[in-house]
N, C-alpha and C positions, 0 to 999 in steps of 0.2 A: 574605475571603481576603487582602486587602491587608495586614492586620496581621501575617500570617505571612511574606510574602515581600517586602513593600515594593514600591517602584516603581523599583528600581535598574536601571540600564542593563545592568550585568553579568548580572543574573538574566534579563532579557529576552533578551539575546544568547544565553545558555546555553539558554534554553527554545527559541528559534528553531533553534539548532544541533542540539539533540536532535530537534526535529521534522523537520528536514531529513534527518538520518541515519535516523530511524525511517521516514520516507516512502520513502527509497531502499531500505531493507531490505524494506519492505512490497511495493514493486514487484517487486524481484527474487525474494523468497520466493513471492509470488503467481504469478509466471511459472514458477518451479520446480515448485510444487505443480500448476499447470495442466498443465505438460509431463508430469509423472509420471502424473497422472490420465489424460491422453489416451493415454500409452504403455500404461498398465495396461488401459484399456478397449479400445483399438484393436488392440493386439498381444496376442493370446491367448497369454500367456507360458507356459502349460502345454502348448502344442503346438509341436513343432519338427520340422523335416524329418528330422533324424537319428533322432528317436524314432519317427516314423512308419515310416521304413525298417527300423529294428530290429524293430518290431512285425510288419511284413509278413514279415520273415525268420523271426520266431519262429513264424508260422503255417505256414511251409514246413518248418521243423525244430523241432517242438514240444518235443523232449526236450533241447535244447541248454542246459546249465546256464550256460555263460559268457555266452551271449546274454541269458539271463534276468537275470543279474547286471548286465550293461551297461544293460539297460532300466531296472532298478531304480535304479541309480546316476544315470542321466540324468534319470529321473523325479523323484528326490529333489532333484537339483540345480535342476531347473526349478521345482519347488514352493518350494524355499528362496528362489530369486530372486524369485518372485511374492510371497511373503509378506514378504520384506524390503522390496520396493517398496511394498507396502501399509503397512507400518510407517513407512517414510520419509514417505509421504503424510500419515499421521496426525500424526507429529511436526511436519511442515511446517505443517499446519493449526493446531496449537497455537502454534507460533512466530509464525505469521501473525496469529493472534488477539491474542497478547501484544504484538506490535509495533504492531498497530493501536490497541490500548489506550494504549500509550505515546505514539503519535502524537497521538491525540485529547487526552490529558492534557497533553502539552507544548504543543499549540496553545492549549488553554484557559488554561494558565498564562502563555503568552506574551501572550495577549489581556488577562489580568487585570493584567499589569504595565505596560500601556500607559496613559499619561495620557489621561484623557478631557477633552474640551472641554466646559465646562459649557453646559447648554442654557438659553438666554435666551428668555423669553417675549416675543414682539413685541406691541407695542401697536397701536392702530389707525393706519393710514397716513394722514398728514395730506394733505388735498386741496390741491393747488397750482393757482394760476391758470395759464393758458398761458404768460404772460410769466415767472412765477417758475420754471416747469418748464424753460423754455429756458435761463434763467440758471443754474439748478442743473446741468443737463446739460452746458452749456458749461464750467462750472467743473470738473466731474469730468473731462471730456475733456482740458482744459488741464493739470490736475494729473497725469493719466496721461502725457501727452505730454512734460511737462517733468520728470517724475520727482518731482513734489511739491516742486520748488524754488521 
């Protein structure tokens, strides 16, 4: 994959920027889908207090045509709202899946464009006598303390 994109800093920055934006979008879209799903499940949208009152009134006056039309209009409006919310959830899930795919792909491409440190096989560790070990340790400490000067 390196032959396609190289290891340019600009490409890596662009990949990381796309990943950040896609991650933010995934978080917000996931929250919106979750909120709408809970609203659809918990709030029985096809039932409203006004509709129930109109239905009770229709039992009292069964021949009232205007009351029947009001009930039909309110019922159609509630059903429309319910199915529009369902459709919004479906579209949100599709957008969430697409954004997740973009996020994973951009993270992968950002990882491909990073320079890798070559792996060096270590040989056997030489055994040091106690005196050599102390001298070596003291040299390292002195080098750190003086900044290698």
